[in-house]
C-alpha positions as CSV (number, residue, x, y, z in Angstrom):
1,M,0.0,0.0,0.0
2,G,1.3,3.4,-0.9
3,L,1.6,6.6,1.1
4,V,-1.7,8.4,1.8
5,Q,-1.8,11.7,-0.1
6,D,-2.7,15.0,1.6
7,T,-3.9,18.3,0.2
8,T,-0.3,19.4,-0.4
9,D,0.3,16.4,-2.6
10,A,-2.8,17.2,-4.6
11,M,-1.7,20.9,-5.0
12,L,1.9,19.9,-6.0
13,D,0.6,17.3,-8.5
14,Q,-1.4,20.1,-10.2
15,W,1.7,22.3,-10.4
16,K,3.6,19.4,-12.0
17,L,1.0,19.2,-14.7
18,E,0.8,22.9,-15.3
19,R,4.4,23.9,-14.7
20,P,6.6,20.8,-14.8
21,E,9.8,22.8,-14.8
22,L,9.2,24.2,-11.3
23,D,11.0,22.6,-8.4
24,T,8.2,22.1,-5.8
25,S,10.4,20.3,-3.2
26,G,10.7,23.4,-1.1
27,M,6.9,24.0,-1.2
28,A,6.3,20.4,-0.1
29,V,8.0,21.3,3.2
30,V,6.8,24.9,3.6
31,L,3.1,24.2,3.1
32,R,3.2,21.3,5.5
33,V,5.0,23.3,8.2
34,L,2.5,26.1,7.7
35,Q,-0.4,23.7,8.0
36,A,1.1,22.1,11.1
37,S,1.8,25.5,12.6
38,G,-1.8,26.5,12.2
39,A,-3.0,23.2,13.8
40,F,-0.5,23.6,16.7
41,S,-1.7,27.2,17.3
42,E,-5.3,26.2,17.4
43,R,-4.5,23.4,19.9
44,L,-2.6,25.8,22.1
45,K,-5.5,28.3,22.1
46,R,-7.9,25.5,23.2
47,L,-5.5,24.3,25.8
48,L,-5.1,27.8,27.4
49,E,-8.8,28.8,27.3
50,P,-9.7,27.3,30.7
51,S,-6.8,29.1,32.3
52,N,-7.9,32.4,30.8
53,L,-4.5,32.9,29.0
54,T,-3.7,33.9,25.5
55,P,-0.7,32.3,23.7
56,W,1.4,35.5,24.0
57,E,0.6,35.7,27.7
58,F,1.6,32.1,28.2
59,D,4.9,32.8,26.2
60,V,5.8,35.7,28.5
61,L,4.9,33.8,31.7
62,S,6.8,30.7,30.5
63,A,9.9,32.8,29.7
64,L,9.9,34.1,33.2
65,R,9.3,30.7,34.7
66,R,12.1,29.0,32.8
67,V,14.8,31.3,34.3
68,G,14.2,29.9,37.8
69,K,14.0,31.8,41.1
70,P,13.4,34.6,41.5
71,W,11.6,34.3,38.2
72,G,12.6,37.6,36.7
73,V,14.5,39.0,33.8
74,P,15.3,42.5,32.4
75,S,12.5,43.6,30.2
76,K,14.9,44.0,27.3
77,D,15.7,40.2,27.5
78,L,12.0,39.5,27.1
79,C,11.9,41.7,24.0
80,E,14.8,39.8,22.5
81,S,13.5,36.3,23.3
82,A,10.0,37.2,21.9
83,M,11.5,39.2,19.0
84,L,9.4,42.2,19.8
85,T,10.0,45.9,20.1
86,S,10.4,47.4,23.5
87,G,7.0,49.2,23.0
88,A,5.2,46.0,22.1
89,M,6.7,44.2,25.0
90,S,6.0,47.1,27.4
91,N,2.3,46.9,26.3
92,R,2.2,43.2,27.0
93,I,3.9,43.6,30.4
94,D,1.4,46.3,31.3
95,R,-1.5,44.0,30.5
96,L,0.0,41.1,32.5
97,E,0.7,43.5,35.4
98,E,-2.9,44.7,35.4
99,R,-4.0,41.1,35.8
100,G,-1.6,40.6,38.7
101,L,0.5,38.0,36.9
102,V,3.8,39.9,36.7
103,K,5.4,42.8,38.6
104,R,8.0,45.3,37.5
105,R,10.9,46.1,39.8
106,P,14.0,48.3,39.4
107,N,17.0,46.5,37.9
108,P,19.7,46.4,40.7
109,L,22.4,46.2,38.0
110,D,21.1,49.0,35.7
111,R,19.1,51.9,37.0
112,R,17.8,52.7,33.5
113,S,16.0,49.3,33.1
114,T,13.4,47.3,34.9
115,M,13.2,43.7,35.8
116,V,10.0,41.8,35.2
117,H,9.1,39.1,37.7
118,L,6.3,36.5,38.0
119,T,4.0,37.1,40.9
120,R,2.7,34.2,43.0
121,K,-0.4,34.3,41.0
122,G,1.5,34.3,37.7
123,L,3.7,31.4,38.9
124,A,0.7,29.4,39.9
125,R,-1.0,30.0,36.6
126,V,1.9,29.0,34.4
127,D,2.7,26.0,36.6
128,R,-0.9,24.8,36.2
129,V,-0.6,24.9,32.4
130,I,3.0,23.9,31.6
131,G,2.5,20.2,32.2
132,L,-0.6,20.2,30.0
133,R,1.3,22.1,27.3
134,M,4.1,19.5,27.3
135,E,1.6,16.6,27.2
136,D,-0.2,18.3,24.3
137,A,3.1,18.7,22.4
138,V,3.8,15.0,22.7
139,E,0.2,14.1,21.7
140,S,0.5,16.5,18.7
141,V,3.4,14.4,17.3
142,Q,2.1,11.0,18.4
143,S,2.0,9.8,14.8
144,L,5.8,9.8,14.8
145,R,8.0,7.3,16.5
146,S,10.4,8.7,19.1
147,K,13.5,8.5,16.8
148,D,11.5,10.2,14.0
149,R,10.5,13.0,16.4
150,A,14.2,13.5,17.2
151,E,15.1,13.5,13.5
152,L,12.3,15.9,12.6
153,A,13.4,18.2,15.4
154,R,17.0,18.0,14.1
155,L,15.9,18.8,10.5
156,L,13.6,21.7,11.6
157,R,16.5,23.2,13.6
158,L,18.6,23.2,10.4
159,V,15.7,24.9,8.6
160,V,15.4,27.6,11.3
161,L,19.1,28.2,11.4
162,G,19.2,28.5,7.6
163,L,16.4,31.0,7.6
164,E,18.1,33.0,10.3
165,E,21.2,33.0,8.2
166,L,19.3,34.1,5.1
167,D,17.7,36.9,7.1
168,E,21.0,38.1,8.4
169,D,22.5,38.1,4.8
170,S,19.5,40.0,3.4
171,A,19.8,42.6,6.3
172,T,23.4,43.4,5.3
């Protein structure tokens, strides 16, 4: 029995008929990654809904939780890790602070910057969700054997690093 075809196969087959000279191998990867990304995003939204968190809120809280006690980082580090401008991150921190999930404090190493810390409420919220998030990630790729997951992760790392290199080259 052959491999089951998906919508990307059907689309690429049409291109082969219409424009056989085109190399569709890149599109075979890109379209599937985009489709998977959309599905992963929808799963995350559904997972977070009972906790009253949005994906971006969860991302900020997770970034703070990952650094360990005292669960705080300079706000500029959050900007860099989220690839956001300082204005955009400041807006997000404001919203999380209004909800009592984070707190700004002066940075003891740099008077010009602030540290962003998880509050007890923020810590409890992210800790309630992180295990579910990890379980959902495993479930999302359950169609792959363990060694195939590792190989896919390795290959996607190469893709991401290659894209970063392309972006750096185009910026110069």
